[in-house]
N, CA, C and O atoms as a DFTB+ gen file, in Angstrom:
204 C
 N C O
     1  1     -79.144    -212.538     -78.122
     2  2     -80.278    -211.654     -78.248
     3  2     -80.030    -210.366     -77.473
     4  3     -80.457    -209.295     -77.904
     5  1     -79.351    -210.454     -76.346
     6  2     -79.108    -209.257     -75.556
     7  2     -78.206    -208.287     -76.288
     8  3     -78.384    -207.073     -76.183
     9  1     -77.232    -208.811     -77.035
    10  2     -76.334    -207.927     -77.776
    11  2     -77.085    -207.182     -78.864
    12  3     -76.829    -206.004     -79.112
    13  1     -77.998    -207.863     -79.502
    14  2     -78.792    -207.220     -80.558
    15  2     -79.677    -206.121     -80.019
    16  3     -79.767    -205.043     -80.607
    17  1     -80.332    -206.386     -78.903
    18  2     -81.198    -205.356     -78.330
    19  2     -80.386    -204.195     -77.788
    20  3     -80.816    -203.045     -77.872
    21  1     -79.231    -204.478     -77.241
    22  2     -78.365    -203.396     -76.763
    23  2     -77.872    -202.551     -77.924
    24  3     -77.770    -201.330     -77.804
    25  1     -77.565    -203.187     -79.044
    26  2     -77.115    -202.442     -80.218
    27  2     -78.224    -201.555     -80.772
    28  3     -77.973    -200.411     -81.152
    29  1     -79.438    -202.072     -80.819
    30  2     -80.570    -201.279     -81.303
    31  2     -80.809    -200.079     -80.395
    32  3     -81.045    -198.971     -80.876
    33  1     -80.749    -200.296     -79.095
    34  2     -80.960    -199.196     -78.162
    35  2     -79.838    -198.166     -78.275
    36  3     -80.102    -196.966     -78.206
    37  1     -78.616    -198.599     -78.445
    38  2     -77.495    -197.681     -78.588
    39  2     -77.629    -196.846     -79.851
    40  3     -77.401    -195.637     -79.822
    41  1     -77.995    -197.476     -80.956
    42  2     -78.174    -196.745     -82.213
    43  2     -79.308    -195.736     -82.083
    44  3     -79.194    -194.612     -82.573
    45  1     -80.388    -196.119     -81.436
    46  2     -81.513    -195.199     -81.258
    47  2     -81.112    -193.990     -80.428
    48  3     -81.528    -192.869     -80.722
    49  1     -80.317    -194.203     -79.408
    50  2     -79.885    -193.088     -78.572
    51  2     -78.866    -192.202     -79.289
    52  3     -78.900    -190.980     -79.143
    53  1     -77.963    -192.807     -80.060
    54  2     -76.950    -192.021     -80.767
    55  2     -77.545    -191.196     -81.902
    56  3     -77.086    -190.085     -82.165
    57  1     -78.552    -191.722     -82.569
    58  2     -79.161    -190.985     -83.674
    59  2     -80.194    -189.974     -83.191
    60  3     -80.664    -189.146     -83.972
    61  1     -80.546    -190.033     -81.928
    62  2     -81.500    -189.070     -81.380
    63  2     -82.934    -189.329     -81.783
    64  3     -83.737    -188.397     -81.814
    65  1     -83.277    -190.555     -82.091
    66  2     -84.642    -190.869     -82.504
    67  2     -85.608    -190.933     -81.329
    68  3     -86.819    -191.011     -81.538
    69  1     -85.118    -190.902     -80.136
    70  2     -85.987    -190.912     -78.965
    71  2     -85.172    -190.799     -77.703
    72  3     -83.953    -190.969     -77.718
    73  1     -85.843    -190.513     -76.622
    74  2     -85.173    -190.425     -75.335
    75  2     -84.856    -191.801     -74.790
    76  3     -85.264    -192.811     -75.362
    77  1     -84.133    -191.843     -73.690
    78  2     -83.772    -193.145     -73.103
    79  2     -84.987    -193.976     -72.693
    80  3     -84.983    -195.198     -72.847
    81  1     -86.017    -193.327     -72.177
    82  2     -87.203    -194.081     -71.756
    83  2     -87.924    -194.679     -72.952
    84  3     -88.361    -195.829     -72.904
    85  1     -88.052    -193.909     -74.020
    86  2     -88.734    -194.405     -75.216
    87  2     -87.937    -195.514     -75.888
    88  3     -88.503    -196.518     -76.322
    89  1     -86.622    -195.332     -75.973
    90  2     -85.777    -196.364     -76.585
    91  2     -85.834    -197.652     -75.774
    92  3     -85.938    -198.738     -76.344
    93  1     -85.768    -197.542     -74.462
    94  2     -85.852    -198.732     -73.612
    95  2     -87.181    -199.433     -73.743
    96  3     -87.237    -200.662     -73.775
    97  1     -88.260    -198.659     -73.820
    98  2     -89.590    -199.245     -73.961
    99  2     -89.742    -199.966     -75.290
   100  3     -90.286    -201.069     -75.341
   101  1     -89.270    -199.356     -76.356
   102  2     -89.379    -199.983     -77.682
   103  2     -88.541    -201.255     -77.779
   104  3     -88.982    -202.252     -78.349
   105  1     -87.350    -201.217     -77.228
   106  2     -86.491    -202.401     -77.264
   107  2     -87.094    -203.527     -76.423
   108  3     -87.073    -204.688     -76.830
   109  1     -87.628    -203.184     -75.259
   110  2     -88.254    -204.204     -74.412
   111  2     -89.490    -204.799     -75.090
   112  3     -89.717    -206.007     -75.018
   113  1     -90.282    -203.960     -75.742
   114  2     -91.472    -204.454     -76.441
   115  2     -91.085    -205.356     -77.610
   116  3     -91.722    -206.382     -77.849
   117  1     -90.051    -204.971     -78.328
   118  2     -89.582    -205.808     -79.436
   119  2     -89.068    -207.146     -78.954
   120  3     -89.350    -208.179     -79.561
   121  1     -88.320    -207.136     -77.875
   122  2     -87.797    -208.391     -77.322
   123  2     -88.929    -209.284     -76.823
   124  3     -88.898    -210.500     -77.016
   125  1     -89.915    -208.685     -76.189
   126  2     -91.045    -209.467     -75.683
   127  2     -91.826    -210.096     -76.824
   128  3     -92.275    -211.237     -76.712
   129  1     -91.995    -209.367     -77.923
   130  2     -92.738    -209.940     -79.045
   131  2     -91.961    -211.075     -79.712
   132  3     -92.555    -212.068     -80.131
   133  1     -90.644    -210.936     -79.813
   134  2     -89.829    -212.028     -80.370
   135  2     -89.914    -213.259     -79.481
   136  3     -90.056    -214.376     -79.977
   137  1     -89.829    -213.062     -78.182
   138  2     -89.933    -214.199     -77.260
   139  2     -91.314    -214.852     -77.312
   140  3     -91.425    -216.075     -77.221
   141  1     -92.359    -214.050     -77.458
   142  2     -93.715    -214.610     -77.546
   143  2     -93.872    -215.464     -78.794
   144  3     -94.484    -216.531     -78.744
   145  1     -93.323    -215.004     -79.911
   146  2     -93.387    -215.790     -81.148
   147  2     -92.615    -217.092     -80.983
   148  3     -93.093    -218.152     -81.387
   149  1     -91.430    -217.021     -80.396
   150  2     -90.645    -218.238     -80.202
   151  2     -91.348    -219.234     -79.288
   152  3     -91.306    -220.438     -79.537
   153  1     -91.986    -218.750     -78.245
   154  2     -92.720    -219.633     -77.337
   155  2     -93.862    -220.320     -78.073
   156  3     -94.073    -221.523     -77.918
   157  1     -94.596    -219.558     -78.869
   158  2     -95.711    -220.157     -79.609
   159  2     -95.230    -221.199     -80.607
   160  3     -95.845    -222.255     -80.756
   161  1     -94.136    -220.903     -81.284
   162  2     -93.618    -221.850     -82.275
   163  2     -93.095    -223.112     -81.597
   164  3     -93.411    -224.225     -82.017
   165  1     -92.303    -222.938     -80.562
   166  2     -91.682    -224.097     -79.919
   167  2     -92.683    -224.920     -79.117
   168  3     -92.616    -226.149     -79.137
   169  1     -93.597    -224.281     -78.420
   170  2     -94.579    -225.042     -77.650
   171  2     -95.694    -225.592     -78.526
   172  3     -96.332    -226.584     -78.173
   173  1     -95.929    -224.964     -79.650
   174  2     -96.935    -225.473     -80.581
   175  2     -96.524    -226.808     -81.171
   176  3     -97.379    -227.647     -81.457
   177  1     -95.247    -227.016     -81.355
   178  2     -94.752    -228.282     -81.896
   179  2     -94.909    -229.420     -80.903
   180  3     -95.119    -230.564     -81.307
   181  1     -94.814    -229.133     -79.632
   182  2     -94.870    -230.190     -78.622
   183  2     -96.243    -230.862     -78.590
   184  3     -96.347    -232.049     -78.281
   185  1     -97.289    -230.109     -78.908
   186  2     -98.643    -230.668     -78.844
   187  2     -99.268    -230.820     -80.225
   188  3    -100.483    -230.983     -80.335
   189  1     -98.470    -230.769     -81.268
   190  2     -99.013    -230.841     -82.628
   191  2     -99.604    -232.210     -82.935
   192  3    -100.461    -232.322     -83.812
   193  1     -99.169    -233.250     -82.237
   194  2     -99.666    -234.588     -82.533
   195  2    -101.044    -234.835     -81.933
   196  3    -101.707    -235.804     -82.302
   197  1    -101.480    -233.993     -81.031
   198  2    -102.794    -234.181     -80.406
   199  2    -103.873    -233.526     -81.254
   200  3    -103.656    -232.475     -81.858
   201  1    -105.019    -234.153     -81.291
   202  2    -106.166    -233.595     -82.042
   203  2    -107.273    -233.206     -81.148
   204  3    -108.304    -232.723     -81.616
């Protein structure tokens, strides 16, 4: 996952779509949202048998 986020940030900086602060913020926000989805999916399965 770190390689993917580093690649996205590098491409954003090379293409000039934003400054370093904006690129870092967007990459961090994207990574946090992916991790939040994974946590919900994986932890949701652990308690799926309870009603």
